[in-house]
C-alpha positions as CSV (number, residue, x, y, z in Angstrom):
1,X,-73.0,-223.1,-59.2
2,X,-73.2,-219.5,-60.2
3,X,-76.4,-218.0,-61.7
4,X,-77.1,-214.6,-63.0
5,X,-80.6,-213.1,-62.6
6,X,-80.9,-210.7,-65.6
7,X,-83.5,-208.0,-65.1
8,X,-84.9,-207.0,-68.5
9,X,-85.5,-203.3,-69.3
10,X,-88.9,-201.7,-69.7
11,X,-89.8,-198.4,-71.4
12,X,-89.6,-196.7,-68.0
13,X,-86.1,-198.0,-67.2
14,X,-85.0,-197.0,-70.7
15,X,-86.5,-193.5,-70.1
16,X,-84.4,-193.2,-67.0
17,X,-87.4,-193.2,-64.6
18,X,-86.0,-194.1,-61.2
19,X,-87.6,-196.8,-59.1
20,X,-89.9,-195.9,-56.3
21,X,-88.6,-195.6,-52.7
22,X,-90.7,-198.7,-51.8
23,X,-89.1,-200.7,-54.6
24,X,-85.6,-199.6,-53.6
25,X,-86.3,-200.6,-50.0
26,X,-87.7,-204.0,-51.1
27,X,-84.6,-204.6,-53.2
28,X,-82.3,-203.6,-50.3
29,X,-84.1,-206.1,-48.0
30,X,-83.8,-208.8,-50.7
31,X,-80.1,-208.1,-51.1
32,X,-79.6,-208.3,-47.4
33,X,-81.2,-211.7,-47.4
34,X,-78.9,-212.8,-50.2
35,X,-75.9,-211.5,-48.2
36,X,-77.0,-213.2,-44.9
37,X,-77.4,-216.5,-46.8
38,X,-73.9,-216.1,-48.2
39,X,-74.9,-216.4,-51.9
40,X,-74.6,-212.8,-53.2
41,X,-71.6,-212.2,-55.4
42,X,-72.6,-209.0,-57.2
43,X,-75.6,-207.0,-58.3
44,X,-76.3,-203.6,-59.8
45,X,-78.8,-201.7,-61.8
46,X,-77.7,-200.4,-65.1
47,X,-78.1,-197.0,-66.7
48,X,-80.4,-196.7,-69.7
49,X,-79.0,-197.8,-73.1
50,X,-78.9,-194.2,-74.3
51,X,-75.7,-194.1,-72.2
52,X,-74.4,-197.4,-73.5
53,X,-72.1,-198.5,-76.2
54,X,-72.5,-201.6,-78.4
55,X,-69.5,-203.2,-80.1
56,X,-70.3,-205.7,-82.8
57,X,-68.1,-207.8,-85.1
58,X,-70.0,-207.7,-88.5
59,X,-67.3,-209.6,-90.4
60,X,-65.2,-212.6,-89.3
61,X,-61.7,-211.2,-88.5
62,X,-62.9,-207.8,-89.4
63,X,-62.8,-204.5,-87.6
64,X,-65.2,-204.0,-84.7
65,X,-68.1,-201.6,-85.2
66,X,-68.9,-199.2,-82.4
67,X,-72.5,-197.9,-81.9
68,X,-73.7,-195.4,-79.3
69,X,-77.0,-196.0,-77.6
70,X,-79.9,-195.8,-77.3
71,X,-80.8,-199.3,-78.5
72,X,-84.2,-200.4,-79.7
73,X,-86.3,-203.3,-78.3
74,X,-86.4,-202.8,-74.6
75,X,-87.1,-206.5,-74.1
76,X,-83.6,-207.3,-75.4
77,X,-81.9,-204.7,-73.1
78,X,-80.7,-205.5,-69.6
79,X,-81.6,-203.1,-66.8
80,X,-79.8,-204.8,-64.0
81,X,-78.4,-208.1,-62.7
82,X,-77.7,-210.1,-59.6
83,X,-75.0,-212.8,-59.5
84,X,-75.4,-215.6,-56.9
85,X,-73.5,-218.7,-56.0
86,X,-75.8,-221.5,-54.9
87,X,-75.8,-225.3,-54.5
88,X,-78.4,-226.1,-57.2
89,X,-80.6,-224.9,-60.1
90,X,-83.6,-225.3,-57.8
91,X,-82.0,-223.0,-55.2
92,X,-81.3,-220.4,-57.9
93,X,-85.0,-220.5,-59.0
94,X,-86.1,-220.1,-55.3
95,X,-84.0,-217.0,-54.9
96,X,-85.2,-215.6,-58.3
97,X,-88.8,-216.1,-57.3
98,X,-88.2,-214.1,-54.0
99,X,-86.9,-211.0,-55.9
100,X,-89.4,-208.2,-55.8
101,X,-90.9,-207.2,-59.1
102,X,-87.8,-205.3,-60.4
103,X,-89.7,-202.5,-62.0
104,X,-92.9,-202.5,-59.9
105,X,-96.2,-202.1,-61.7
106,X,-96.2,-205.7,-62.8
107,X,-93.7,-205.1,-65.7
108,X,-90.7,-206.9,-64.3
109,X,-89.1,-209.8,-66.2
110,X,-86.1,-211.8,-64.9
111,X,-84.0,-214.2,-67.0
112,X,-82.1,-216.8,-64.9
113,X,-78.9,-218.1,-66.6
114,X,-76.2,-220.4,-65.2
115,X,-72.6,-219.1,-65.5
116,X,-70.1,-221.4,-67.2
117,X,-67.4,-222.5,-64.8
118,X,-63.8,-222.8,-66.2
119,X,-64.0,-226.6,-66.0
120,X,-67.1,-226.5,-68.3
121,X,-65.1,-224.8,-71.0
122,X,-61.8,-226.8,-71.1
123,X,-60.0,-229.7,-69.6
124,X,-56.6,-228.1,-70.3
125,X,-54.9,-228.2,-66.9
126,X,-52.6,-225.3,-67.7
127,X,-55.5,-223.0,-68.7
128,X,-57.4,-224.0,-65.6
129,X,-54.5,-223.2,-63.3
130,X,-54.0,-219.8,-65.0
131,X,-57.7,-219.0,-64.7
132,X,-57.7,-219.9,-61.0
133,X,-54.7,-217.7,-60.4
134,X,-56.4,-214.8,-62.2
135,X,-59.5,-215.2,-60.1
136,X,-57.4,-215.1,-56.9
137,X,-55.8,-211.9,-58.0
138,X,-59.2,-210.4,-58.7
139,X,-60.3,-211.3,-55.2
140,X,-57.3,-209.4,-53.7
141,X,-58.0,-206.3,-55.8
């Protein structure tokens, strides 16, 4: 089961204020634990939304609308993520609870979301075979 730990932005992360050395060291230690356990798939911090681009589809079948950042409402913005592959929802919660406060200063908020697996989306055997082949190609890249 794959889960994404979504780290919510704060006013500091949106202002581009870099984390403290202590927090970076704590996150490195945490990531090392994830690697040793064999559950880490990916994880990164994201630049502030002022460097982002939002693409929306305001009309069904219409032309996409492109908007440059920054975006408002820091609580709705993602500052980083960690993607893990674990055996259960409970294990995902355990790992999320072990993550250091991602912003320090007691402002961190993590949203934990399970990732859809291809089998959750369709039972079409041809599509599942194509999806598996694509995933294998990505592993090789």
